[in-house]
Backbone as CSV, one residue per row, in Angstrom:
resi,resn,N_x,N_y,N_z,CA_x,CA_y,CA_z,C_x,C_y,C_z
1,MET,-17.802,14.005,14.677,-16.540,13.278,14.616,-15.411,14.247,14.267
2,PRO,-14.271,14.203,14.974,-13.142,15.085,14.657,-12.682,14.886,13.221
3,PRO,-12.211,15.971,12.573,-11.786,15.868,11.164,-10.725,14.803,10.936
4,MET,-9.782,14.660,11.869,-8.724,13.664,11.699,-9.304,12.261,11.595
5,LEU,-10.259,11.935,12.465,-10.864,10.604,12.435,-11.701,10.409,11.173
6,THR,-12.343,11.474,10.712,-13.119,11.394,9.472,-12.220,11.062,8.283
7,ILE,-11.080,11.749,8.206,-10.128,11.492,7.118,-9.553,10.087,7.242
8,ALA,-9.207,9.677,8.471,-8.652,8.335,8.677,-9.656,7.259,8.282
9,LYS,-10.908,7.457,8.662,-11.952,6.483,8.319,-12.143,6.405,6.817
10,ARG,-12.154,7.573,6.147,-12.322,7.581,4.695,-11.144,6.909,4.000
11,GLU,-9.936,7.177,4.496,-8.743,6.598,3.890,-8.725,5.086,4.075
12,PHE,-9.037,4.623,5.286,-9.034,3.189,5.563,-10.091,2.472,4.726
13,ARG,-11.261,3.069,4.631,-12.350,2.447,3.872,-12.045,2.415,2.386
14,SER,-11.305,3.426,1.891,-11.014,3.500,0.462,-10.168,2.320,-0.010
15,TYR,-9.336,1.775,0.879,-8.520,0.622,0.493,-9.398,-0.579,0.168
16,PHE,-10.484,-0.747,0.905,-11.348,-1.908,0.715,-12.417,-1.676,-0.343
17,GLU,-12.499,-0.453,-0.859,-13.418,-0.185,-1.948,-12.792,-0.505,-3.302
18,SER,-11.509,-0.860,-3.284,-10.797,-1.290,-4.487,-10.146,-2.636,-4.192
19,PRO,-9.630,-3.308,-5.222,-8.993,-4.615,-4.965,-7.670,-4.519,-4.222
20,LEU,-7.156,-3.295,-3.979,-5.823,-3.129,-3.420,-5.640,-3.877,-2.107
21,ALA,-6.523,-3.641,-1.146,-6.359,-4.249,0.163,-6.417,-5.775,0.085
22,TYR,-7.347,-6.293,-0.707,-7.515,-7.746,-0.802,-6.311,-8.397,-1.487
23,VAL,-5.801,-7.753,-2.532,-4.633,-8.304,-3.230,-3.412,-8.286,-2.327
24,VAL,-3.183,-7.161,-1.637,-2.018,-7.046,-0.750,-2.082,-8.071,0.369
25,ILE,-3.243,-8.222,0.992,-3.384,-9.161,2.108,-3.198,-10.597,1.626
26,CYS,-3.833,-10.966,0.519,-3.728,-12.344,0.021,-2.297,-12.678,-0.407
27,VAL,-1.677,-11.786,-1.185,-0.310,-12.039,-1.634,0.642,-12.114,-0.441
28,SER,0.465,-11.244,0.526,1.338,-11.237,1.699,1.191,-12.521,2.502
29,PHE,-0.042,-12.986,2.676,-0.258,-14.218,3.428,0.353,-15.421,2.712
30,LEU,0.176,-15.486,1.411,0.740,-16.605,0.655,2.265,-16.600,0.732
31,ALA,2.863,-15.418,0.558,4.324,-15.320,0.601,4.852,-15.630,1.997
32,LEU,4.215,-15.083,3.022,4.662,-15.334,4.390,4.524,-16.806,4.752
33,GLY,3.398,-17.413,4.376,3.214,-18.829,4.653,4.235,-19.692,3.943
34,GLY,4.546,-19.353,2.681,5.554,-20.110,1.948,6.914,-20.035,2.593
35,PHE,7.336,-18.843,2.984,8.636,-18.696,3.635,8.649,-19.359,5.009
36,PHE,7.578,-19.172,5.766,7.543,-19.692,7.135,7.572,-21.209,7.172
37,PHE,6.846,-21.856,6.247,6.746,-23.312,6.294,7.723,-24.030,5.370
38,MET,8.168,-23.372,4.281,8.920,-24.094,3.255,10.379,-23.652,3.108
39,TYR,10.685,-22.376,3.281,12.022,-21.873,2.991,13.056,-22.502,3.914
40,ARG,14.028,-23.205,3.302,15.097,-23.892,4.053,14.538,-24.805,5.147
41,GLY,13.489,-25.497,4.807,12.861,-26.393,5.769,11.824,-25.725,6.629
42,GLY,11.887,-24.393,6.722,10.875,-23.623,7.424,10.693,-24.019,8.872
43,PHE,9.460,-23.929,9.315,9.115,-24.201,10.703,9.478,-25.624,11.106
44,TRP,9.337,-26.576,10.174,9.569,-27.978,10.517,11.060,-28.257,10.750
45,GLN,11.923,-27.500,10.108,13.353,-27.695,10.288,13.812,-27.207,11.664
46,VAL,13.132,-26.167,12.165,13.497,-25.630,13.485,13.249,-26.663,14.564
47,ASP,12.186,-27.454,14.430,11.882,-28.559,15.345,11.627,-28.075,16.766
48,ARG,11.038,-26.912,16.920,10.611,-26.441,18.237,9.485,-25.431,18.064
49,ALA,8.700,-25.254,19.114,7.524,-24.387,19.050,7.950,-22.928,19.163
50,THR,8.145,-22.289,18.041,8.552,-20.884,18.021,8.044,-20.212,16.755
51,LEU,7.780,-18.925,16.857,7.367,-18.136,15.707,8.439,-17.120,15.332
52,GLN,9.663,-17.334,15.788,10.725,-16.373,15.541,10.968,-16.158,14.050
53,ASN,10.889,-17.237,13.260,11.095,-17.100,11.820,10.057,-16.182,11.181
54,MET,8.825,-16.244,11.674,7.783,-15.401,11.113,8.107,-13.928,11.330
55,PHE,8.612,-13.596,12.515,8.953,-12.209,12.811,10.215,-11.763,12.074
56,GLU,10.979,-12.708,11.534,12.130,-12.349,10.721,11.732,-12.101,9.268
57,TYR,10.736,-12.843,8.762,10.305,-12.699,7.381,9.288,-11.572,7.196
58,LEU,8.439,-11.361,8.195,7.355,-10.399,8.067,7.842,-8.976,7.767
59,PRO,8.873,-8.465,8.458,9.349,-7.103,8.131,9.839,-6.972,6.699
60,TRP,10.420,-8.048,6.150,10.864,-8.015,4.758,9.685,-7.749,3.827
61,GLY,8.634,-8.536,4.002,7.459,-8.370,3.151,6.812,-7.001,3.309
62,LEU,6.763,-6.517,4.540,6.190,-5.198,4.783,7.024,-4.097,4.131
63,SER,8.348,-4.248,4.175,9.246,-3.213,3.661,9.261,-3.154,2.134
64,VAL,9.274,-4.325,1.495,9.458,-4.343,0.030,8.149,-4.338,-0.737
65,LEU,7.026,-4.599,-0.082,5.767,-4.664,-0.818,4.641,-3.887,-0.139
66,VAL,4.270,-4.300,1.049,3.030,-3.819,1.653,3.057,-2.312,1.913
67,ILE,4.023,-1.858,2.690,4.037,-0.444,3.081,4.281,0.482,1.892
68,PRO,5.215,0.168,0.962,5.327,1.034,-0.223,4.036,1.122,-1.038
69,VAL,3.331,-0.006,-1.190,2.083,-0.007,-1.965,0.996,0.791,-1.249
70,VAL,0.898,0.613,0.061,-0.165,1.278,0.819,0.064,2.780,0.920
71,THR,1.305,3.208,1.100,1.579,4.626,1.360,1.824,5.452,0.102
72,MET,2.108,4.824,-1.022,2.498,5.588,-2.212,1.403,6.527,-2.694
73,ARG,0.151,6.200,-2.392,-0.970,6.979,-2.913,-1.494,8.018,-1.917
74,LEU,-0.977,8.044,-0.703,-1.587,8.847,0.350,-1.722,10.319,-0.035
75,LEU,-0.609,10.956,-0.387,-0.648,12.358,-0.795,-0.307,12.537,-2.271
76,ALA,0.509,11.625,-2.814,0.871,11.720,-4.231,-0.367,11.620,-5.116
77,GLU,-1.282,10.725,-4.773,-2.505,10.568,-5.561,-3.383,11.814,-5.463
78,GLU,-3.442,12.397,-4.267,-4.229,13.622,-4.086,-3.662,14.748,-4.949
79,LYS,-2.320,14.816,-5.033,-1.694,15.858,-5.860,-1.987,15.623,-7.339
80,ARG,-1.852,14.361,-7.767,-2.051,14.051,-9.185,-3.485,14.335,-9.601
81,ALA,-4.425,13.990,-8.726,-5.837,14.195,-9.061,-6.282,15.634,-8.848
82,GLY,-5.443,16.449,-8.226,-5.792,17.843,-7.984,-6.747,18.054,-6.829
83,THR,-6.913,17.025,-5.993,-7.837,17.141,-4.863,-7.149,17.590,-3.579
84,LEU,-5.803,17.601,-3.580,-5.100,18.014,-2.365,-5.364,19.484,-2.066
85,GLU,-5.350,20.334,-3.110,-5.600,21.755,-2.899,-6.985,21.981,-2.303
86,MET,-7.960,21.217,-2.785,-9.306,21.347,-2.240,-9.345,20.877,-0.789
87,LEU,-8.614,19.806,-0.507,-8.624,19.247,0.844,-8.015,20.209,1.846
88,ILE,-6.875,20.836,1.485,-6.198,21.694,2.453,-6.850,23.067,2.569
89,THR,-7.787,23.391,1.655,-8.520,24.649,1.795,-9.794,24.465,2.605
90,LEU,-10.158,23.252,2.915,-11.316,23.006,3.773,-10.993,23.438,5.203
91,PRO,-11.997,23.642,6.038,-11.742,24.073,7.428,-11.193,22.933,8.293
92,VAL,-10.062,22.370,7.896,-9.373,21.352,8.674,-7.914,21.749,8.781
93,LYS,-7.272,21.359,9.844,-5.871,21.673,10.038,-5.007,20.764,9.165
94,ASP,-3.820,21.260,8.815,-2.883,20.428,8.068,-2.520,19.179,8.859
95,SER,-2.448,19.331,10.166,-2.116,18.177,11.013,-3.210,17.131,10.962
96,ASP,-4.467,17.562,10.795,-5.566,16.603,10.668,-5.422,15.791,9.385
97,VAL,-5.004,16.460,8.306,-4.811,15.768,7.032,-3.694,14.736,7.153
98,ILE,-2.558,15.162,7.714,-1.412,14.268,7.837,-1.736,13.092,8.746
99,LEU,-2.280,13.369,9.925,-2.564,12.298,10.875,-3.705,11.409,10.392
100,GLY,-4.704,11.999,9.736,-5.799,11.195,9.207,-5.313,10.222,8.150
101,LYS,-4.498,10.724,7.206,-3.920,9.855,6.179,-3.042,8.786,6.825
102,TYR,-2.269,9.197,7.807,-1.335,8.268,8.457,-2.077,7.141,9.161
103,PHE,-3.044,7.473,9.980,-3.750,6.433,10.741,-4.604,5.547,9.835
104,GLY,-5.099,6.093,8.731,-5.832,5.252,7.788,-4.939,4.197,7.171
105,ALA,-3.728,4.608,6.739,-2.780,3.653,6.155,-2.254,2.682,7.208
106,LEU,-1.920,3.214,8.391,-1.413,2.347,9.454,-2.453,1.317,9.861
107,GLY,-3.724,1.704,9.825,-4.785,0.760,10.177,-4.793,-0.448,9.259
108,LEU,-4.624,-0.216,7.952,-4.597,-1.339,7.009,-3.381,-2.225,7.246
109,VAL,-2.221,-1.620,7.475,-1.006,-2.401,7.717,-1.150,-3.243,8.988
110,LEU,-1.735,-2.665,10.024,-1.897,-3.400,11.283,-2.941,-4.505,11.158
111,VAL,-3.931,-4.304,10.296,-4.897,-5.385,10.038,-4.163,-6.607,9.498
112,LEU,-3.248,-6.374,8.576,-2.467,-7.478,8.013,-1.574,-8.117,9.070
113,VAL,-0.889,-7.296,9.855,0.025,-7.827,10.878,-0.746,-8.626,11.929
114,LEU,-1.831,-8.070,12.429,-2.595,-8.756,13.468,-3.324,-9.973,12.913
115,ALA,-3.587,-9.999,11.609,-4.215,-11.174,11.009,-3.297,-12.383,11.057
116,THR,-1.984,-12.158,11.174,-1.052,-13.281,11.272,-1.184,-14.017,12.593
117,LEU,-1.993,-13.496,13.520,-2.278,-14.234,14.751,-2.937,-15.577,14.468
118,VAL,-3.454,-15.719,13.239,-4.060,-17.001,12.869,-3.031,-18.121,12.931
119,TYR,-1.750,-17.809,12.682,-0.711,-18.837,12.719,-0.574,-19.464,14.109
120,PRO,-0.303,-18.686,15.156,-0.196,-19.329,16.473,-1.494,-19.969,16.942
121,LEU,-2.639,-19.398,16.529,-3.911,-19.955,16.984,-4.167,-21.330,16.385
122,VAL,-4.003,-21.474,15.065,-4.307,-22.762,14.440,-3.195,-23.785,14.667
123,MET,-1.972,-23.321,14.908,-0.858,-24.255,15.070,-0.708,-24.769,16.501
124,PHE,-1.021,-23.919,17.462,-0.752,-24.295,18.844,-1.992,-24.335,19.729
125,LYS,-3.155,-23.975,19.171,-4.389,-24.027,19.950,-5.383,-24.995,19.320
126,TRP,-5.933,-24.602,18.155,-6.925,-25.436,17.468,-6.893,-25.090,15.992
127,PRO,-6.939,-26.060,15.066,-7.161,-27.501,15.269,-5.893,-28.297,15.564
128,TRP,-4.709,-27.703,15.336,-3.475,-28.408,15.643,-3.065,-28.105,17.071
129,ASP,-2.257,-28.993,17.599,-1.684,-28.767,18.931,-0.239,-29.246,18.888
130,LEU,0.647,-28.366,18.429,2.036,-28.747,18.173,2.938,-28.575,19.384
131,GLY,2.344,-28.353,20.526,3.137,-28.229,21.745,2.943,-26.881,22.403
132,PRO,3.474,-26.729,23.619,3.329,-25.451,24.340,4.146,-24.355,23.670
133,LEU,3.545,-23.182,23.574,4.194,-22.046,22.939,4.474,-20.977,23.978
134,ASP,5.723,-20.531,24.036,6.103,-19.454,24.945,5.533,-18.152,24.404
135,MET,4.563,-17.591,25.118,3.864,-16.411,24.619,4.663,-15.128,24.802
136,GLY,5.701,-15.146,25.634,6.502,-13.945,25.849,7.114,-13.406,24.564
137,PRO,7.892,-14.233,23.829,8.453,-13.752,22.554,7.386,-13.409,21.523
138,VAL,6.238,-14.087,21.572,5.170,-13.793,20.612,4.604,-12.392,20.860
139,LEU,4.300,-12.096,22.118,3.734,-10.787,22.445,4.738,-9.664,22.195
140,SER,5.989,-9.882,22.603,6.998,-8.850,22.365,7.280,-8.707,20.867
141,GLY,7.198,-9.824,20.126,7.390,-9.760,18.683,6.323,-8.915,18.018
142,TYR,5.076,-9.079,18.440,4.001,-8.267,17.860,4.130,-6.806,18.274
143,LEU,4.598,-6.549,19.491,4.830,-5.170,19.902,5.898,-4.528,19.010
144,GLY,6.976,-5.274,18.760,8.017,-4.780,17.877,7.503,-4.523,16.477
145,MET,6.639,-5.413,15.972,6.096,-5.236,14.626,5.197,-4.004,14.550
146,ILE,4.428,-3.747,15.598,3.561,-2.562,15.609,4.403,-1.291,15.582
147,LEU,5.467,-1.257,16.382,6.357,-0.090,16.392,7.057,0.075,15.045
148,PHE,7.496,-1.038,14.480,8.142,-1.001,13.159,7.187,-0.472,12.104
149,CYS,5.954,-0.967,12.107,4.956,-0.524,11.123,4.647,0.955,11.291
150,ALA,4.585,1.438,12.537,4.308,2.847,12.779,5.400,3.717,12.160
151,ALA,6.661,3.334,12.363,7.776,4.118,11.820,7.843,4.019,10.305
152,ALA,7.706,2.801,9.762,7.811,2.606,8.315,6.671,3.292,7.570
153,THR,5.464,3.245,8.115,4.326,3.911,7.478,4.507,5.425,7.483
154,ALA,5.060,5.958,8.570,5.323,7.399,8.633,6.354,7.807,7.583
155,ILE,7.369,6.979,7.379,8.372,7.260,6.336,7.718,7.234,4.959
156,GLY,6.860,6.247,4.713,6.159,6.170,3.432,5.273,7.382,3.192
157,LEU,4.592,7.855,4.235,3.756,9.046,4.114,4.609,10.267,3.789
158,LEU,5.752,10.387,4.456,6.658,11.509,4.200,7.100,11.532,2.737
159,ILE,7.493,10.385,2.214,7.951,10.323,0.829,6.810,10.640,-0.135
160,SER,5.611,10.176,0.177,4.453,10.486,-0.662,4.146,11.980,-0.640
161,ALA,4.465,12.643,0.480,4.230,14.079,0.588,5.240,14.894,-0.205
162,LEU,6.372,14.280,-0.552,7.445,15.001,-1.231,7.432,14.816,-2.741
163,THR,6.553,13.965,-3.258,6.538,13.705,-4.701,5.104,13.702,-5.220
164,ASP,4.964,13.935,-6.516,3.643,13.918,-7.150,3.347,12.601,-7.845
165,SER,4.317,11.696,-7.876,4.164,10.436,-8.607,4.067,9.254,-7.646
166,GLN,3.039,8.436,-7.841,2.903,7.238,-7.024,4.048,6.266,-7.270
167,ALA,4.458,6.136,-8.528,5.541,5.196,-8.853,6.836,5.607,-8.178
168,ILE,7.144,6.899,-8.244,8.359,7.382,-7.590,8.266,7.188,-6.081
169,ALA,7.094,7.485,-5.515,6.902,7.293,-4.071,7.100,5.828,-3.690
170,PHE,6.590,4.917,-4.529,6.747,3.488,-4.239,8.218,3.092,-4.213
171,PHE,8.961,3.453,-5.255,10.349,2.998,-5.357,11.242,3.653,-4.305
172,ILE,11.019,4.923,-4.012,11.836,5.571,-2.973,11.552,4.949,-1.613
173,THR,10.282,4.725,-1.314,9.937,4.078,-0.042,10.528,2.681,0.031
174,PHE,10.442,1.945,-1.062,11.016,0.606,-1.142,12.510,0.636,-0.811
175,PHE,13.257,1.513,-1.466,14.705,1.549,-1.275,15.084,2.071,0.109
176,VAL,14.349,3.055,0.612,14.659,3.591,1.946,14.428,2.539,3.025
177,LEU,13.284,1.872,2.986,12.984,0.858,4.000,13.921,-0.343,3.870
178,LEU,14.238,-0.720,2.636,15.162,-1.827,2.436,16.545,-1.471,2.961
179,ALA,16.970,-0.231,2.725,18.277,0.204,3.215,18.304,0.238,4.733
180,LEU,17.238,0.751,5.341,17.191,0.803,6.800,17.189,-0.592,7.426
181,TRP,16.756,-1.585,6.644,16.774,-2.962,7.141,18.128,-3.620,6.902
182,LEU,18.687,-3.437,5.702,19.911,-4.148,5.332,21.160,-3.604,6.018
183,ILE,21.170,-2.340,6.418,22.377,-1.804,7.040,22.697,-2.513,8.346
184,GLY,21.700,-3.185,8.910,21.981,-3.965,10.116,22.909,-5.124,9.835
185,SER,22.861,-5.670,8.604,23.743,-6.776,8.239,25.178,-6.309,8.077
186,PHE,25.371,-5.041,7.675,26.722,-4.516,7.485,27.317,-3.994,8.785
187,ALA,26.457,-3.698,9.755,26.952,-3.119,11.007,27.924,-4.059,11.712
188,GLY,27.633,-5.375,11.645,28.485,-6.332,12.337,29.844,-6.511,11.701
189,THR,29.974,-6.160,10.420,31.254,-6.333,9.725,32.142,-5.100,9.825
190,MET,31.612,-4.040,10.395,32.383,-2.801,10.512,32.706,-2.531,11.978
191,GLY,33.908,-2.088,12.223,34.297,-1.783,13.583,34.187,-0.297,13.876
192,GLY,34.454,0.063,15.111,34.458,1.458,15.500,33.084,2.077,15.515
193,TRP,33.068,3.399,15.438,31.806,4.105,15.569,30.939,3.974,14.328
194,TYR,31.557,3.613,13.170,30.749,3.408,11.959,29.731,2.286,12.173
195,GLY,30.243,1.166,12.681,29.354,0.042,12.937,28.306,0.363,13.982
196,ASP,28.688,1.152,15.002,27.732,1.521,16.051,26.607,2.385,15.496
197,VAL,26.966,3.313,14.603,25.950,4.188,14.009,24.991,3.390,13.135
198,LEU,25.534,2.507,12.298,24.690,1.688,11.434,23.774,0.791,12.256
199,SER,24.324,0.218,13.321,23.516,-0.640,14.182,22.410,0.146,14.877
200,TYR,22.721,1.392,15.223,21.750,2.216,15.943,20.546,2.556,15.069
201,VAL,20.783,2.861,13.783,19.689,3.289,12.907,19.047,2.128,12.164
202,SER,19.568,0.930,12.313,19.050,-0.225,11.584,17.739,-0.722,12.191
203,PHE,16.728,-0.879,11.352,15.475,-1.469,11.804,15.689,-2.920,12.232
204,GLN,16.544,-3.632,11.496,16.798,-5.028,11.805,17.388,-5.187,13.202
205,SER,18.387,-4.377,13.533,19.019,-4.456,14.850,18.033,-4.110,15.946
206,ARG,17.174,-3.141,15.698,16.213,-2.716,16.712,15.128,-3.754,16.958
207,LEU,14.834,-4.571,15.950,13.771,-5.580,16.103,14.267,-6.890,16.693
208,GLU,15.569,-7.122,16.674,16.104,-8.412,17.115,15.698,-8.744,18.537
209,GLY,15.774,-7.774,19.424,15.422,-8.025,20.816,13.975,-8.432,20.986
210,PHE,13.072,-7.790,20.247,11.650,-8.109,20.351,11.376,-9.556,19.941
211,THR,12.055,-10.046,18.897,11.816,-11.409,18.426,12.306,-12.448,19.430
212,ARG,13.210,-12.047,20.325,13.714,-12.966,21.356,12.981,-12.813,22.684
213,GLY,11.988,-11.950,22.719,11.220,-11.768,23.951,11.728,-10.639,24.819
214,LEU,12.643,-9.788,24.299,13.209,-8.689,25.073,12.627,-7.366,24.580
215,ILE,12.131,-6.559,25.495,11.601,-5.243,25.154,12.616,-4.194,25.600
216,ASP,13.338,-3.663,24.630,14.372,-2.662,24.879,13.751,-1.272,24.779
217,THR,13.781,-0.521,25.871,13.171,0.808,25.857,13.859,1.729,24.850
218,ARG,15.151,1.499,24.589,15.848,2.314,23.589,15.282,2.077,22.197
219,ALA,14.927,0.833,21.906,14.322,0.526,20.610,12.932,1.144,20.506
220,VAL,12.175,1.109,21.613,10.844,1.724,21.615,10.958,3.223,21.339
221,VAL,11.889,3.876,22.043,12.089,5.317,21.847,12.548,5.608,20.421
222,TYR,13.396,4.746,19.875,13.904,4.946,18.520,12.763,4.917,17.500
223,PHE,11.927,3.874,17.540,10.827,3.762,16.581,9.839,4.917,16.733
224,LEU,9.533,5.294,17.975,8.606,6.406,18.192,9.213,7.725,17.708
225,SER,10.530,7.878,17.874,11.197,9.101,17.414,11.182,9.196,15.900
226,VAL,11.452,8.067,15.219,11.403,8.059,13.752,9.993,8.389,13.275
227,THR,9.000,7.815,13.934,7.606,8.086,13.569,7.279,9.561,13.712
228,GLY,7.606,10.126,14.875,7.306,11.534,15.119,8.032,12.459,14.163
229,LEU,9.325,12.188,13.926,10.106,13.041,13.031,9.558,13.006,11.603
230,ALA,9.228,11.810,11.110,8.700,11.688,9.750,7.368,12.412,9.610
231,LEU,6.509,12.328,10.613,5.215,13.006,10.546,5.382,14.521,10.592
232,VAL,6.324,15.006,11.399,6.567,16.453,11.474,7.071,16.984,10.134
233,VAL,8.018,16.261,9.514,8.548,16.693,8.225,7.462,16.633,7.146
234,ALA,6.610,15.596,7.189,5.498,15.512,6.231,4.541,16.682,6.416
235,PHE,4.290,17.051,7.658,3.434,18.207,7.938,4.048,19.484,7.373
236,ARG,5.353,19.649,7.538,6.029,20.838,7.001,5.987,20.852,5.476
237,ALA,6.120,19.666,4.858,6.053,19.585,3.400,4.672,19.992,2.895
238,LEU,3.629,19.560,3.582,2.271,19.939,3.199,2.041,21.419,3.441
239,GLU,2.542,21.936,4.549,2.382,23.349,4.871,3.098,24.230,3.855
240,ARG,4.301,23.816,3.415,5.042,24.571,2.424,4.294,24.632,1.098
241,ARG,3.690,23.486,0.711,2.924,23.453,-0.542,1.704,24.370,-0.450
242,LYS,1.132,24.457,0.726,-0.073,25.267,0.907,0.215,26.747,0.678
243,TRP,1.426,27.163,1.072,1.741,28.586,0.962,2.612,28.898,-0.255
244,ALA,2.894,27.855,-1.068,3.746,28.090,-2.256,2.991,28.910,-3.310
């Protein structure tokens, strides 16, 4: 098995060897269900067969809780425990370490995201049948969520690579992801190129099209670019530590 896949498998499995994965998944499901069904009347107030509200609430939960918790330990914990030096001296490439850690964390986040498929299945297929559901916005919404998770997880990994403290990694990731989401709300109130720049870098603005069933290639390129850039910088941070 390639070293990258070995590291990814070990990282993914480690989440389920502790209560972390189970607590994050359960708390996230309870919070998402509460917002989706109860907040401001929830799904019942909309009075139509749509999951758009779920795709609006899900990124919030991922940004403020799930991704910061999952990524804070990726490299910061290795540094604190003193195992990072041992890991990077093994006959594996630095890129294998970065990508292995990344795909292990992303795997857990995607398990949570894809587990939300239970909502459309039980509500519109069996045991409930609340009416016909337009699958176009649902599929594009999940595509948008996968791209969002890829970029956000890469940012969390980068921040974990830059600090030795899990707590600091958590709070910085929390504030960065929250800022990247909230600036979309300010973009509409600002005119000129300021508003255009904020709208361009906003995760919220980039996800809006996906929730409506539109796949914007510019948004796809944006999320993939953020993912690639964050992973490259994380690799450089690890490489710098190796030669320090």
